Structures are given as C-alpha cells and as structure tokens.
C-alpha positions in Angstrom: -16.6 -23.4 14.6 -13.6 -22.2 16.6 -14.1 -18.6 15.5 -17.8 -18.8 16.4 -16.9 -20.0 19.9 -14.3 -17.2 20.3 -17.0 -14.7 19.2 -19.4 -16.0 21.8 -16.8 -15.8 24.5 -16.0 -12.2 23.6 -19.7 -11.3 23.5 -20.2 -12.8 27.0 -17.2 -10.8 28.3 -18.5 -7.6 26.9 -21.9 -8.2 28.4 -20.5 -8.3 31.9 -21.5 -5.4 34.1 -18.9 -2.7 34.6 -16.4 -3.9 37.3 -17.6 -7.5 37.1 -15.1 -10.3 36.9 -15.4 -13.2 34.5 -16.3 -16.3 36.4 -13.5 -18.6 37.6 -14.0 -22.0 35.9 -13.0 -25.6 36.6 -13.1 -27.8 33.5 -14.6 -31.3 33.2 -11.1 -32.7 32.4 -9.9 -31.4 35.8 -12.9 -32.9 37.6 -12.1 -36.3 36.0 -8.5 -36.0 37.2 -9.7 -35.0 40.7 -11.9 -38.1 40.8 -9.0 -40.3 40.0 -6.9 -38.6 42.7 -9.7 -39.1 45.2 -9.9 -42.9 44.5 -6.1 -43.3 44.6 -5.8 -41.3 47.9 -8.4 -43.4 49.7 -6.4 -46.6 48.9 -3.0 -45.0 49.7 -1.2 -45.1 53.0 1.4 -42.3 52.5 -0.3 -40.1 55.1 -0.1 -42.8 57.7 3.5 -43.6 57.0 4.5 -40.0 57.2 2.7 -39.5 60.5 4.2 -42.7 61.9 7.7 -41.6 60.9 7.3 -38.1 62.4 5.9 -39.2 65.7 8.3 -42.2 66.1 11.6 -40.7 64.8 11.2 -37.2 66.2 8.4 -37.5 68.8 7.5 -34.4 70.8 8.6 -31.2 69.1 8.5 -28.3 71.5 9.5 -25.1 69.7 13.1 -24.2 70.4 14.0 -27.6 71.7 16.6 -30.0 70.3 13.7 -31.9 68.8 12.7 -28.8 66.9 15.9 -29.0 64.9 15.5 -32.7 64.3 11.9 -32.1 63.1 13.2 -29.5 60.5 15.8 -32.0 59.2 13.1 -34.7 59.1 10.7 -32.5 57.1 13.3 -31.5 54.5 14.3 -35.2 54.0 10.6 -36.3 53.9 9.7 -33.7 51.2 12.6 -34.9 49.2 11.8 -38.6 49.7 8.2 -37.9 48.6 9.4 -36.5 45.3 8.8 -32.8 45.7 10.4 -30.8 42.9 11.7 -28.1 45.2 12.4 -28.0 49.0 13.7 -25.1 51.0 13.5 -23.5 54.5 12.8 -20.0 55.7 13.9 -18.8 59.1 11.5 -18.1 62.0 13.0 -16.5 65.2 11.1 -16.4 68.5 11.6 -16.4 72.3 12.4 -19.9 73.7 10.3 -21.3 76.5 11.5 -24.4 78.4 9.7 -26.9 80.7 11.9 -28.8 83.2 9.7 -30.0 86.2 6.3 -29.3 87.7 4.3 -30.5 90.7 1.5 -29.5 93.0 0.3 -30.8 96.3 -2.5 -30.1 98.8 -1.2 -29.4 102.2 -2.6 -30.1 105.7 -5.1 -32.6 106.9 -6.1 -33.7 103.4 -2.6 -33.7 101.9 -2.3 -35.3 98.5 -0.7 -34.7 95.1 -2.4 -32.9 92.2 -1.7 -33.6 88.6 -0.7 -30.3 86.9 1.3 -29.0 84.0 2.8 -25.6 83.6 1.2 -23.3 81.0 3.5 -22.3 78.2 5.0 -18.9 79.0 4.7 -19.4 82.7 7.6 -18.4 84.9 9.1 -20.9 87.3 8.7 -20.5 91.0 7.4 -22.1 94.2 4.3 -20.8 96.0 2.3 -22.1 99.0 -1.0 -20.4 99.6 -4.8 -20.8 100.2 -6.7 -21.5 97.0 -9.7 -19.3 96.0 -12.1 -20.9 93.5 -13.9 -19.0 90.7 -16.4 -20.6 88.3 -15.5 -18.5 85.3 -12.9 -16.1 84.0 -15.4 -13.3 84.2 -15.9 -13.9 88.0 -12.1 -13.6 88.5 -11.9 -10.5 86.4 -14.5 -8.9 88.7 -12.5 -9.7 91.9 -11.4 -6.5 93.7 -7.7 -5.5 93.4 -5.9 -6.9 96.5 -8.7 -9.3 97.3 -6.4 -12.3 96.5 -3.2 -11.0 98.0 -1.0 -13.9 99.0 -3.4 -16.5 97.6 -3.7 -18.8 94.5 -6.6 -18.1 92.1 -8.3 -21.2 90.7 -10.7 -21.0 87.7 -12.9 -24.1 87.6 -14.5 -23.6 84.1 -15.6 -26.7 82.4 -15.2 -26.6 78.6 -18.0 -27.8 76.4 -17.6 -30.6 73.8 -18.5 -29.4 70.3 -18.1 -31.1 66.9 -16.7 -27.9 65.4 -14.4 -27.1 68.3 -16.3 -23.9 69.2 -16.2 -24.8 72.9 -12.4 -24.2 72.9 -12.7 -20.4 72.6 -14.0 -19.8 76.1 -11.7 -22.5 77.5 -8.6 -21.0 75.8 -9.5 -17.6 77.1 -9.4 -18.9 80.7 -5.8 -20.0 79.9 -4.7 -16.8 78.2 -6.5 -14.3 80.3 -6.7 -15.9 83.7 -3.2 -15.3 84.9 -3.4 -11.6 84.3 -6.7 -11.3 86.0 -5.3 -13.2 89.0 -2.3 -10.9 89.2 -4.6 -7.8 89.2 -6.4 -9.2 92.2 -3.1 -9.8 94.0 -2.7 -13.5 93.6 0.8 -15.1 93.8 -0.2 -18.2 91.7 -2.7 -19.4 89.2 -4.5 -22.7 88.6 -7.2 -23.6 86.1 -9.2 -26.6 85.1 -7.6 -27.7 81.8 -9.1 -26.5 78.5 -10.2 -29.9 77.5 -13.2 -32.3 77.3 -11.7 -35.5 78.7 -12.0 -37.0 82.2 -8.5 -38.5 82.3 -5.9 -37.5 84.8 -3.9 -35.7 82.1 -3.6 -32.0 82.3 -3.7 -29.9 79.1 -0.9 -27.4 78.5 -1.0 -24.5 76.1 0.4 -21.0 75.8 -0.6 -18.2 78.2 0.0 -14.5 78.2 0.7 -11.8 80.8 -0.5 -8.3 80.1 2.2 -5.7 79.8 3.3 -4.1 83.1 2.3 -7.2 85.2 4.9 -9.3 87.0 4.2 -12.9 85.8 3.2 -15.6 88.4 3.5 -19.4 88.3 0.6 -20.6 86.3 -0.6 -24.2 85.7 -3.5 -26.4 84.5 -5.0 -29.2 86.5 -6.4 -32.4 85.0 -10.2 -32.5 85.0 -10.4 -35.1 87.9 -7.9 -33.0 89.9 -9.9 -29.9 89.3 -13.0 -31.7 90.6 -11.0 -32.9 93.6 -9.6 -29.4 94.4 -13.1 -27.9 94.1 -14.5 -30.5 96.6 -11.6 -29.7 99.0 -12.2 -26.0 98.8 -15.9 -26.6 99.5 -14.9 -28.3 102.7 -13.0 -25.4 104.0 -9.7 -23.4 103.5 -7.3 -25.4 101.4 -3.7 -24.7 100.9 -1.7 -25.8 97.9 2.0 -25.9 97.2 2.8 -25.3 93.5 6.3 -25.7 92.2 7.2 -25.0 88.5 10.7 -25.2 87.0 10.2 -23.6 83.6 10.6 -20.2 81.8 12.0 -18.2 78.9 15.6 -18.8 77.9 16.8 -16.5 75.1 15.7 -16.8 71.5 15.8 -19.5 68.9 15.7 -19.6 65.1 13.7 -22.5 63.6 12.5 -22.9 60.0 9.4 -23.0 58.0 10.0 -26.1 55.7 8.5 -25.8 52.3 8.0 -28.3 49.4 6.6 -27.6 46.0 5.1 -29.6 43.1 5.7 -27.5 40.1 2.7 -26.5 38.0 2.6 -27.4 34.3 1.8 -23.9 32.8 1.7 -21.2 35.5 4.4 -22.3 38.0 4.8 -18.8 39.5 1.3 -19.0 41.0 0.6 -21.2 44.0 -2.0 -22.9 46.0 -0.7 -23.3 49.5 -1.7 -26.0 52.1 0.1 -27.2 55.2 0.2 -27.8 58.9 2.5 -26.9 61.8 5.6 -28.9 62.5 6.0 -28.1 66.2 4.0 -29.7 69.0 3.8 -29.5 72.8 6.1 -31.7 74.7 3.7 -33.9 76.7 2.6 -36.3 73.9 4.1 -37.0 70.5 2.1 -34.4 68.6 0.2 -36.9 66.5 -3.1 -35.1 66.2 -1.7 -31.6 66.9 -0.4 -31.2 64.4 1.6 -34.2 63.0 -1.6 -35.2 61.3 -1.9 -31.9 59.4 1.7 -32.2 58.2 1.2 -35.8 57.1 -2.2 -35.1 55.4 -0.8 -32.2 53.3 2.5 -33.7 52.5 0.8 -36.9 51.3 -1.7 -34.8 49.2 1.1 -33.0 47.5 2.9 -36.2 46.9 -0.1 -37.8 45.2 -0.5 -34.7 42.9 3.2 -34.9 42.2 3.0 -38.5 41.0 0.8 -37.4 38.1 2.5 -37.2 34.7 3.8 -33.6 34.2 1.3 -33.1 31.4 -1.6 -33.9 33.8 -0.4 -31.8 36.7 -2.4 -28.7 37.6 -1.6 -25.4 35.9 -0.3 -23.8 39.1 2.3 -24.9 41.6 1.1 -26.7 44.8 3.1 -25.5 47.8 3.1 -27.4 51.1 4.4 -25.6 54.3 5.3 -27.2 57.5 5.1 -24.2 59.7 7.4 -23.5 62.7 6.1 -22.7 66.2 2.4 -22.3 65.8 1.7 -23.3 69.4 3.3 -20.3 71.0 2.0 -17.5 68.8 1.7 -18.3 65.1 5.4 -17.4 64.6 5.8 -19.5 61.5 2.6 -18.2 59.9 3.4 -14.6 60.6 6.9 -15.1 59.2 5.5 -16.6 56.1 3.0 -13.8 55.6 5.8 -11.2 56.0 8.3 -13.0 53.7 5.7 -13.5 50.9 3.8 -10.2 51.2 4.9 -9.0 47.8 3.6 -12.3 46.2 0.2 -12.2 47.8 -1.6 -12.1 44.4 0.4 -15.1 43.3 -1.2 -17.1 46.1 -4.4 -18.5 44.5 -5.9 -19.7 47.7 -4.8 -21.4 50.9 -6.0 -24.0 53.5 -4.4 -25.5 56.6 -5.0 -28.8 58.4 -4.7 -28.2 62.1 -7.6 -29.9 63.9 -6.5 -33.5 64.2 -7.3 -36.4 62.0 -11.1 -36.7 62.3 -13.1 -37.1 59.1 -13.7 -33.9 57.1 -17.4 -33.2 57.0 -17.8 -29.7 55.6 -16.1 -27.4 53.0 -16.3 -23.6 52.7 -14.3 -20.9 50.9 -14.3 -17.2 51.5 -14.1 -15.9 48.0 -15.7 -13.1 45.9 -18.7 -13.8 43.8 -16.8 -14.4 40.5 -15.2 -17.5 42.1 -18.4 -19.0 43.5 -19.0 -21.4 40.6 -15.4 -22.8 40.9 -15.9 -23.3 44.7 -19.2 -25.2 43.9 -17.2 -27.5 41.5 -14.7 -28.2 44.2 -17.5 -29.0 46.6 -19.0 -31.3 44.0 -15.7 -33.3 43.8 -15.5 -33.5 47.6 -19.1 -34.7 48.1 -18.4 -38.4 47.5 -16.1 -38.2 50.5 -19.1 -37.3 52.7 -18.2 -33.6 52.7 -21.0 -31.0 52.6 -20.7 -27.6 51.0 -21.5 -24.9 53.6 -21.8 -21.2 53.3 -19.7 -20.2 56.4 -16.4 -21.9 57.2 -13.9 -21.7 60.1 -11.3 -19.8 58.2 -8.2 -21.3 56.5 -6.3 -22.4 59.7 -4.2 -20.5 62.2 -0.9 -20.3 60.3 -2.6 -19.0 57.2 -4.7 -16.5 59.1 -2.1 -13.7 59.0 -1.9 -13.9 55.2 -5.7 -14.2 54.9 -6.0 -11.1 57.1 -4.1 -9.0 54.4 -5.9 -10.5 51.5 -5.1 -14.1 50.6 -8.2 -16.1 49.6 -9.1 -18.8 52.1 -10.8 -22.2 52.2 -11.6 -24.4 55.1 -12.0 -28.2 55.3 -13.8 -28.8 58.6 -12.8 -31.9 60.5 -14.9 -33.7 63.1 -13.4 -32.5 66.4 -15.8 -34.2 68.8 -13.0 -36.0 70.5 -10.2 -33.6 69.6 -10.0 -31.8 73.0 -9.9 -35.1 74.8 -6.3 -35.4 73.5 -5.2 -31.8 72.7 -2.0 -30.7 74.5 -1.9 -33.8 76.6 0.3 -36.9 77.0 -2.5 -38.8 75.2 -1.7 -37.0 71.9 -0.1 -40.1 70.3 -0.3 -42.1 67.1 -2.6 -44.8 68.3 -5.4 -42.2 68.6 -5.4 -41.7 64.8 -7.8 -43.7 62.5 -5.9 -44.6 59.3 -9.1 -44.6 57.2 -10.1 -41.1 58.5 -6.6 -39.9 57.8 -6.8 -41.2 54.2 -10.1 -39.4 53.7 -8.4 -36.2 54.8 -5.6 -36.8 52.3 -8.1 -37.4 49.5 -10.0 -34.2 50.4 -6.8 -32.0 50.4 -5.5 -33.6 47.2 -8.9 -32.9 45.4 -9.1 -29.4 46.8 -5.5 -28.4 46.0 -5.6 -30.0 42.5 -8.8 -28.2 41.4 -7.9 -24.9 42.9 -4.5 -25.0 41.2 -6.0 -25.9 37.8 -8.9 -23.4 37.9 -9.1 -21.0 35.0 -9.3 -17.6 36.7 -8.6 -16.7 40.3 -10.2 -16.9 43.8 -9.7 -13.2 44.7 -6.4 -13.0 46.5 -5.6 -9.2 46.6 -4.2 -6.8 49.1 -6.9 -5.5 51.4 -7.3 -1.7 51.7 -5.7 -0.3 54.8 -8.1 0.8 57.5 -8.4 4.6 57.7 
C-alpha cells in the first residue's frame, strides 16, 4: 500500500505543468492541534497579564528615552519568563527626538489656552502670529509662495472613522506633509486638527517630516474641540496665536529589537515571524499602540511553546518586539537588513499593530501553490469569527520592509472603529482594552503561526527581482 501511495504522489508531481509548484499542504493532524490551541487561548489570560505588566512596569516608551531601555530589559525578561527557547537582541540606531514642554494660546480680545501637542520631529521654538485656516492639505499646497509670510498655517481636516482604519491615510498625510507645505508658503509655524476620530480634548501626536532643504518650523496638533474653537475664532476675524514648543532632536540612540523563539521540531532553521513594536509615544502608556501587539504575539508564541516538543510545529516560531516603529520603522528596516540573507528561511510573517479590537478578516499575499494552505488556515480561524478575504492590509508596518523584498505576508485585520479615538493620545491606556477581544487575538495568532509553521511546502518567500 505504501509503495502504491508513493507511486501516486510521484505521478501527480510529474503531471504538474512545467514551472508549477507542488501545492503547500496543511495536514489534518495540524488542524486538530490548531483547534486545541484555539480553545486553550480563548481561556488563557497570558496576553492580558503581559500587557498589564508592560504598561504598568514600563509605561510610556518613547524611542530613545530612559523608558526605551527599560522596555528592552522588560521584553528580554518576559520572553524568558514565558519559556521561550532562545532570546536575543539586535541593535537599532536612530536619531533621538525629545519632548519637554508645549503650549499654545489665543491672544487678544478672545484670549484663551489651546490644547496642543508637538508633532514628533518638530523643532522647538516660540512663534506669535496670525492664523490662516485651510480645509485640506491640498488647499495649503496650492498657497502661493510668500502668501503666509510671518503667519501660522492651520489645516482643519477632519479624519473619517473607518473600521479598517483607511481614514488614517489622508489624516496622516496632513501631519507628514503639512509642515513642508506651510514652509513653502512662508509660514513661521504650523497647526493641524489632530489625525484622530475622537471629540476629546486630547491632541494626537505622531511623526512629521520636513522636505530636504527646508528650515523646519514649530509644528503641533490641536485636539478636535480646540481645532473647532480655533476655526470659529478665525471666522470671527484675524486671530493671533502664541505657540511655544520645547522639543527637538538630540543626537542618536541605539535601542534593540528583542527576539524570542520557540524551536521547531524538525526544521528549526526555517521560521514563521510574528510580532509588534515595543516603543510607544509618550502621552499615554502605549496599551493599544502597540503594547497589545507585543502582548498578543508573545502570548501566542508562549502557548505554542507549551506544547510537548513532539507536537510543536515543524518550523521555528519567532516573535519580534520591534524598536522605534513610530518614528520611521527603524526596527523593521534593521531587521530586514540584518536577515536579508535568510529571506527564504522566513516562511511567512504577520504583525499585530492596530490595537486590540477583535480580528474580523484574514488574508495572505502568496503565490497560487500556497492558496490551499491559506484556505486551511482560514478554516481554522473561522470559529473565531474571522472571514477569509481576498485582499488584505499587508503584514504590518515593521514587516513591510522585508515583505517589499520578497517575504510572504499575511494580515489579520482588527476592528479599528474606535482605534483612532485613542491613537497617539493620553487616552492610550490599559483600561481601553477588552480582555476577551485580546484573547481572541491571541487565539488567532497562535492558530495562524502554528499552521503556517507546520505546513508541508512553502508560502513563496523569495527575493524579488530588482527593478530595471
């Protein structure tokens, strides 16, 4: 019987069209193990305990700060406490930006304070000037050179609430592109309505950029109610604002990507990589962005690691707590560079970096020969309320540099309806996380990682041809 089966398998292989790949398979035994993992994860509180520990014992983790170093030490110790087989760090060096103080105030007959926060990357400085309001980034970009000389540009763009977070793209472009457009028009300062969807008096920070050759100007975000207030004041007549920021770049800093592994039972040199980013902005405690992602993936790896060694997946499960995502994907780019020679050994990757809302969709960008395996993973995720969709959102920001050069990519889409109420604000704290939703995320990542790591065949990771 065994010889007959081998003959049938050989015949099937020979029958494949030239250049075709044998389908990647996930066996029934792996599906059964994934179902057990799913059940255990839903009843397990490891993810919550990890998130509570990070946000309580470390708190805000601005890249390059003293808390950054404490976060790295915390992550190493937590991987070890969770029973990971191997734990190590890899250096990530970047420019260090610091926030010290910030304020804004309307001057004159309607004098009053405004709630603002400096945008990451902004220089410090004090400016007092008339405010000129623009409804969109495009409107400011069309302003004539010199038309804002000696004035403060204010973009009053209201970001849209979307389940998949797609409203953030236009909002974040106001943050990243607005200051340079203001400088080109002659402005001496820049204000924007926060890239967020809440109506609280909490401004949203985030990184900004200044185009090469432009002298940076103090740049800050207003909370939504303060943006409304400033717009009403400007409508009444000329309005002057004093903006004072004490912040700026201060040398360089070397942080670490912190990595933990659960060793595969038969192909330990090949890996499935999952993770989140360890840094956060400094206004809240970084619970949803991205303490949740670190906790979800650490807990998922821990649950896989608790299996008897004979029941572990064939490949190694690697969990990465990435350094300094917030200011430019520094950890993700460093990881892609450090592991470029091992790209083919990376079976597939996925990152959790969109809070702790329930996962509602799964997608993977893989070649046709891996479609059946992806369908099997989707089948195992379905009991968690997760739909299989054709198009996903990528594999997360920190894995995007590696995906760009050829690593296979999967995405587990979280419900982000309320994510941008909290994102980059003082409200990003532990109490905003639903423990049951967090456990559903852990279950999904454990199932995905286990099945991908145990698949027979690959998901298509290979160097992409260089553009001519």
